[in-house]
Structures are given as C-alpha cells and as structure tokens.
C-alpha positions, 0 to 999 in steps of 0.5 A, spaced: 500 500 500 502 507 498 505 511 504 503 517 506 506 524 504 511 526 510 508 532 514 510 537 520 505 532 524 511 527 524 516 532 527 518 533 534 518 540 533 511 541 531 509 537 538 513 541 542 511 547 540 504 545 540 504 542 547 508 548 550 502 553 548 497 548 551 501 548 557 501 555 558 494 555 557 493 550 562 497 554 567 493 560 565 486 558 564 486 551 567 484 548 559 487 541 559 487 542 551 485 538 545 482 531 546 484 527 539 479 524 535 474 527 540 470 525 547 466 520 543 472 515 541 475 515 548 468 513 551 467 508 546 474 505 547 473 505 555 466 502 554 469 496 551 475 496 556 470 496 562 466 490 558 471 486 556 473 480 560 480 480 558 481 487 561 482 488 569 482 495 573 489 493 575 491 491 568 498 494 567 496 499 561 500 504 557 498 510 553 503 511 547 504 518 545 499 520 551 500 528 549 496 531 555 494 524 558 487 525 558 485 518 556 489 515 562 486 521 566 479 518 564 481 511 565 483 513 572 477 516 574 473 510 572 477 506 577 483 503 573 489 503 577 495 501 574 496 507 568 502 509 564 503 514 559 509 516 555 510 521 549 517 523 546 515 531 547 517 533 554 512 539 554 507 533 553 509 529 559 510 536 563 502 538 561 500 531 563 503 530 569 500 537 571 493 535 569 494 529 573 497 532 579 491 537 579 486 531 580 491 528 585 491 522 580 497 516 581 499 516 573 506 514 571 508 519 565 515 519 562 518 522 556 520 516 552 520 515 544 516 508 542 521 508 536 527 507 541 524 502 545 520 502 551 523 500 558 518 496 561 512 491 559 505 492 559 498 488 559 495 493 554 498 498 550 493 504 547 495 508 541 490 514 539 494 518 533 501 516 534 502 511 529 498 516 525 504 521 526 509 516 525 506 514 518 507 522 516 514 522 518 520 521 514 522 514 512 515 512 514 515 505 512 521 504 516 519 507 522 512 504 522 516 497 522 520 499 528 514 501 531 510 495 530 516 491 533 517 495 539 510 495 541 510 487 540 516 487 544 513 491 550 507 487 551 506 481 555 504 474 553 497 475 550 497 482 551 492 487 548 494 492 543 488 498 542 489 503 536 485 508 533 487 511 526 484 516 522 490 515 516 489 507 515 482 503 515 481 497 519 483 492 513 489 496 512 491 496 520 490 488 520 494 488 514 500 492 517 500 488 523 499 481 521 506 479 522 506 480 530 498 481 531 492 478 530 485 482 529 481 481 536 475 486 536 473 492 532 470 498 536 465 501 533 466 508 531 462 514 528 460 513 521 458 517 515 454 516 509 455 518 502 453 516 495 450 510 498 456 508 501 457 507 509 464 509 512 468 511 518 472 517 519 476 513 524 478 506 525 479 503 532 482 496 532 484 491 538 489 486 536 492 480 540 499 479 541 501 472 537 
C-alpha cells in the first residue's frame, strides 16, 4: 500500500511547540487542551475496556504518545489503577503530569520515544494518533516497522494492543500488523454516509499479541 506524504505532524518540533502553548494555557486558564479524535472515541474505547473480560482495573496499561494524558486521566477516574503514559515531547509529559497532579491522580508519565524502545512491559498498550504521526514522518515505512516491533516487544504474553487511526482503515491496520498481531475486536466508531456508501472517519482496532 502507498505511504503517506511526510508532514510537520511527524516532527518533534511541531509537538513541542504545540504542547508548550497548551501548557501555558493550562497554567493560565486551567484548559487541559485538545482531546484527539474527540470525547466520543475515548468513551467508546473505555466502554469496551470496562466490558471486556480480558481487561482488569489493575491491568498494567500504557498510553503511547499520551500528549496531555487525558485518556489515562479518564481511565483513572473510572477506577483503573495501574496507568502509564509516555510521549517523546517533554512539554507533553510536563502538561500531563500537571493535569494529573491537579486531580491528585497516581499516573506514571515519562518522556520516552516508542521508536527507541520502551523500558518496561505492559498488559495493554493504547495508541490514539501516534502511529498516525509516525506514518507522516520521514522514512515512514521504516519507522512504522520499528514501531510495530517495539510495541510487540513491550507487551506481555497475550497482551492487548488498542489503536485508533484516522490515516489507515481497519483492513489496512490488520494488514500492517499481521506479522506480530492478530485482529481481536473492532470498536465501533462514528460513521458517515455518502453516495450510498457507509464509512468511518476513524478506525479503532484491538489486536492480540501472537
């Protein structure tokens, strides 16, 4: 399949500047910043997690490219207790820590780049937008393969990988991850209808580690 054109969304400088502004807004106005893909997608993922027998409230969960950390903040407010977030933007991690601390939430955030590998293993890894950003980087094909291998290496046996993408369809994600993961579940996302055909703006897939 064709690679996507590289853009500024695949560069660290873009995200550092973005989260520097959001950090200032949070300190000045209490605004935590943007929730990527919106609240509806987050709520659908969390609802599925709460209904799944494979997900426990104390499962060790990592949010890759956590940004402002709002996904794991929502999980903490739902009673999940073993939450971690990493981002390669130091400003993003600083913002996530500030938001969690303001709510007295015990979430572990650290500056790490998934392309360099992670320092721990997890029961569940979640990604909402980071794989998309990597797909827009220079040397995207190589970086995507490194990403897939590092996610695989960072999951415990029978671990789950939950990914939401606006760049790739469900079938494309299944194709790209098939060497390391098997498709387990599709989380329904908002749909649109155009020209008699029904499609989704984003894809949310759950994979199991082979």
